[in-house]
C-alpha positions in Angstrom: 0.0 0.0 0.0 1.4 3.4 -0.9 2.2 5.7 1.9 1.0 9.4 2.2 4.6 10.5 1.8 5.1 8.7 -1.6 5.3 11.3 -4.4 1.8 12.2 -5.8 1.3 12.1 -9.5 -1.8 13.6 -11.2 -2.3 12.8 -14.8 -4.8 11.5 -17.3 -5.4 7.8 -16.7 -4.3 5.2 -19.1 -6.8 3.0 -20.9 -6.1 0.1 -18.5 -6.8 2.4 -15.5 -10.2 3.7 -16.8 -12.3 1.1 -15.1 -10.6 1.6 -11.7 -10.8 5.4 -12.0 -14.5 5.3 -12.9 -15.2 3.2 -9.9 -13.6 5.9 -7.8 -15.5 8.7 -9.6 -18.8 6.9 -9.1 -18.1 6.2 -5.4 -21.2 8.0 -4.3 -23.4 5.6 -6.3 -24.9 2.5 -4.6 -22.4 -0.3 -4.7 -24.8 -2.7 -6.5 -25.2 -0.2 -9.3 -21.6 1.1 -9.6 -20.1 -1.8 -11.5 -22.9 -1.9 -14.1 -22.6 1.9 -14.6 -18.8 1.5 -15.1 -19.4 -1.2 -17.7 -22.0 1.0 -19.5 -19.7 4.0 -19.5 -16.8 2.0 -20.9 -19.0 0.5 -23.6 -20.4 3.9 -24.6 -16.9 5.3 -24.8 -15.8 2.6 -27.1 -18.8 3.3 -29.3 -17.7 7.0 -29.5 -20.7 8.4 -27.6 -18.4 10.4 -25.4 -14.8 10.7 -24.4 -12.8 9.6 -21.4 -10.0 11.9 -22.5 -10.2 14.1 -19.5 -10.5 11.4 -16.8 -7.9 12.3 -14.2 -6.1 10.0 -11.8 -4.0 10.7 -8.7 -1.4 8.0 -8.0 1.1 7.2 -5.3 3.7 4.5 -5.8 1.9 3.4 -9.0 -1.4 2.9 -7.2 -4.5 5.0 -8.0 -5.6 6.9 -4.9 -8.0 9.4 -6.4 -9.9 10.3 -9.5 -12.0 13.1 -11.1 -13.6 13.6 -14.4 -14.6 16.5 -16.7 -16.4 16.2 -20.1 -16.6 19.0 -22.5 -20.1 19.7 -23.9 -21.5 22.0 -26.6 -22.4 25.5 -25.7 -19.1 26.1 -23.9 -20.2 24.0 -20.9 -18.6 21.1 -19.1 -19.9 18.4 -16.7 -17.7 17.7 -13.7 -17.6 14.6 -11.5 -15.8 15.9 -8.4 -12.7 14.2 -7.0 -13.1 11.0 -5.0 -10.3 9.6 -2.9 -9.2 6.2 -1.7 -8.9 5.3 2.0 -6.6 7.5 4.1 -5.7 9.8 1.2 -5.4 13.4 2.4 -8.0 15.9 1.4 -5.4 18.1 -0.3 -5.2 15.5 -3.1 -8.9 16.3 -4.0 -8.1 20.0 -4.1 -5.2 19.3 -6.5 -7.3 17.1 -8.7 -10.0 19.8 -8.9 -7.5 22.5 -9.6 -6.3 20.5 -12.6 -9.9 20.1 -13.8 -10.4 23.8 -13.6 -7.2 24.4 -15.5 -8.4 22.0 -18.3 -11.8 23.8 -18.4 -10.2 27.2 -18.7 -7.8 26.1 -21.4 -10.6 24.7 -23.5 -12.7 27.8 -23.4 -15.4 26.5 -21.0 -17.7 29.3 -19.8 -19.8 27.2 -17.4 -18.8 24.1 -15.5 -21.6 22.1 -13.7 -21.6 19.4 -11.1 -24.8 17.5 -10.1 -24.5 16.0 -6.6 -26.8 13.6 -4.7 -28.6 15.2 -1.8 -26.4 15.4 1.3 -23.1 14.8 -0.5 -21.5 17.4 1.8 -18.0 16.2 1.3 -18.1 16.7 -2.5 -19.8 20.0 -2.1 -17.0 21.2 0.2 -14.4 20.1 -2.2 -16.1 22.0 -5.1 -16.6 25.1 -3.0 -12.9 25.2 -2.3 -12.4 25.0 -6.0 -14.6 28.0 -6.8 -18.0 26.3 -7.4 -21.1 27.6 -5.7 -24.4 25.8 -4.9 -26.8 27.5 -7.3 -30.0 25.4 -7.2 -31.6 22.1 -6.5 -33.2 20.2 -9.3 -36.2 17.9 -9.0 -36.2 15.2 -11.7 -39.8 14.3 -12.6 -41.3 11.6 -14.9 -44.7 10.6 -16.3 -45.3 7.1 -17.7 -47.2 6.2 -20.9 -50.4 5.6 -18.8 -50.5 9.3 -18.1 -50.1 10.4 -21.7 -53.2 11.8 -23.5 -54.4 9.2 -26.0 -55.8 11.9 -28.4 -54.3 15.3 -29.3 -55.3 17.7 -26.6 -57.8 20.4 -27.7 -56.8 23.9 -26.7 -56.2 27.4 -27.9 -52.5 27.0 -28.8 -50.8 26.1 -32.0 -47.5 24.2 -32.0 -45.4 25.1 -35.1 -42.3 23.0 -35.7 -39.0 24.8 -35.8 -36.7 24.9 -38.8 -33.0 25.8 -39.0 -34.0 28.9 -40.8 -35.8 30.0 -37.7 -32.7 30.2 -35.4 -32.8 33.9 -34.8 -36.5 33.9 -34.1 -36.1 31.0 -31.7 -33.1 32.6 -30.0 -35.1 35.9 -29.4 -38.1 34.0 -28.2 -36.1 32.0 -25.6 -34.5 35.1 -24.3 -37.9 36.7 -23.8 -39.1 33.6 -21.8 -36.1 33.9 -19.5 -37.5 37.2 -18.1 -38.5 36.7 -14.4 -38.0 33.0 -14.7 -38.1 30.8 -11.6 -35.8 28.2 -13.1 -32.2 28.9 -12.2 -32.4 32.7 -12.8 -28.7 32.9 -11.7 -27.8 31.6 -15.2 -29.3 34.5 -17.1 -26.7 36.2 -19.1 -23.8 33.9 -18.2 -23.6 32.5 -21.7 -24.6 33.9 -25.1 -28.0 32.7 -26.4 -26.1 30.9 -29.2 -24.2 28.9 -26.6 -27.5 28.1 -24.9 -29.0 26.9 -28.1 -26.0 24.7 -28.9 -26.3 23.2 -25.4 -30.1 22.5 -25.9 -29.4 21.0 -29.3 -26.8 18.5 -27.9 -29.4 17.0 -25.4 -30.5 13.5 -26.4 -31.3 12.9 -30.1 -32.1 16.4 -31.3 -34.5 16.6 -34.3 -35.5 20.1 -35.3 -39.1 19.0 -35.8 -39.4 18.3 -32.1 -38.8 21.9 -31.2 -41.9 24.0 -31.4 -43.0 27.6 -31.4 -46.0 28.0 -29.2 -48.4 30.4 -30.9 -51.7 32.1 -30.0 -53.6 34.5 -32.2 -50.8 34.3 -34.9 -48.2 35.4 -32.4 -45.4 33.6 -30.6 -46.1 33.2 -26.9 -43.5 30.5 -26.0 -41.4 27.6 -27.0 -41.4 23.9 -26.4 -38.1 22.0 -27.0 -38.3 18.2 -26.8 -35.8 15.4 -27.4 -35.6 11.7 -27.5 -33.4 9.1 -25.8 -34.2 6.2 -28.2 -32.5 3.4 -26.4 -34.4 4.2 -23.3 -37.8 4.7 -25.0 -37.9 8.0 -23.3 -38.6 11.6 -24.3 -37.5 14.7 -22.4 -38.5 18.3 -22.1 -35.3 20.1 -22.8 -36.9 23.5 -22.2 -40.4 25.0 -22.1 -41.0 28.7 -21.6 -43.8 31.2 -21.9 -43.2 34.9 -22.5 -44.0 37.1 -19.5 -47.0 38.8 -21.1 -48.6 35.4 -22.0 -48.4 33.8 -18.5 -51.3 33.1 -16.3 -53.5 31.4 -18.9 -52.7 27.8 -18.2 -50.7 27.5 -21.4 -47.7 25.8 -19.7 -50.0 22.9 -18.8 -51.5 22.8 -22.3 -48.0 22.7 -23.8 -46.9 19.8 -21.5 -50.0 17.8 -22.4 -49.2 18.3 -26.1 -45.6 17.1 -25.4 -46.9 14.0 -23.6 -49.3 13.2 -26.5 -46.5 13.7 -29.1 -44.2 11.4 -27.1 -46.9 8.7 -26.9 -47.6 8.9 -30.7 -43.8 8.3 -31.2 -43.9 5.2 -29.0 -42.2 6.6 -25.9 -42.9 4.8 -22.6 -41.6 7.5 -20.3 -41.4 11.3 -20.3 -38.9 13.2 -18.1 -37.9 16.7 -17.2 -36.0 18.6 -14.5 -37.2 21.7 -12.6 -35.7 24.0 -10.1 -37.2 23.1 -6.7 -37.8 26.8 -6.0 -40.2 26.9 -9.0 -43.3 25.8 -7.1 -45.9 26.8 -9.7 -44.1 24.6 -12.3 -43.9 21.7 -10.0 -47.6 21.9 -9.2 -48.4 22.1 -12.9 -46.3 19.0 -13.7 -47.9 17.1 -10.9 -51.4 18.0 -12.2 -50.6 16.4 -15.6 -49.2 13.2 -14.1 -45.6 13.8 -13.3 -43.9 12.4 -10.1 -40.5 13.4 -8.5 -38.1 10.5 -8.7 -34.8 12.1 -7.7 -33.2 15.4 -6.6 -29.7 16.8 -7.2 -27.8 19.8 -6.0 -26.4 22.0 -8.8 -23.0 23.5 -8.2 -21.6 25.8 -10.8 -18.4 27.6 -11.7 -18.3 30.4 -14.2 -15.0 31.0 -16.1 -13.9 34.2 -17.6 -14.8 34.6 -21.3 
């Protein structure tokens, strides 16, 4: 067993270390799920679905004693899995690993790095806080199953017009309008350009432009509904739904979600998911009214890097 006074080496892990490093990174997951998740991640990496390029390891005497991971994502964002350490490894090693992740993010032009932590993971939260991350929000993950989907297209006053790539400026302007006085992570307003935001939305799931909609009423745009599919999971997701401030208060958010559930059902989805800021009580009530249930919660910790 390496001793604490053995020289510490922090570097990208080799291919034969990836499984061990991922086991460390996923240490907060239940033990019975961890090995299966590691196998799935390694298989997805081999298929080219994402990269393990920035999986970092800390070693002493040739033995892995810590690991952390950052993945670059479209829209100048990055997902961070905070450092996890082996037994008896000093906390300073976690700080060094996170400092290296921050350096990687800055060098690659990341504007916003995000970590999603299980509830009560105070140790990881403390490490991230020391590395410049702040607890910004808590997300509730909600789902509805096929039995809650409308079996016929809902009748209402709204029109849902599919987006085309020629509509990018119109969609960007509309999304910015819907951010006004939002209750969903308002701290993020203005952190990234709207083009970066759109790039991030487009990278979620299997993006098909026809599953993005302008929500219209009386020949005017009153909101937007962005949906995506995760085909292997028979699952659809609300990437974003927003109503402009002047159009709120008419129940059009609920009408939009009912339309989304119906569209998902027509496409054969078995499950519909979304995430919402736990401070957004009106939205949570709305989702519960149309058949959604909370199945998980995560703390969102963010670090903003200079442009």
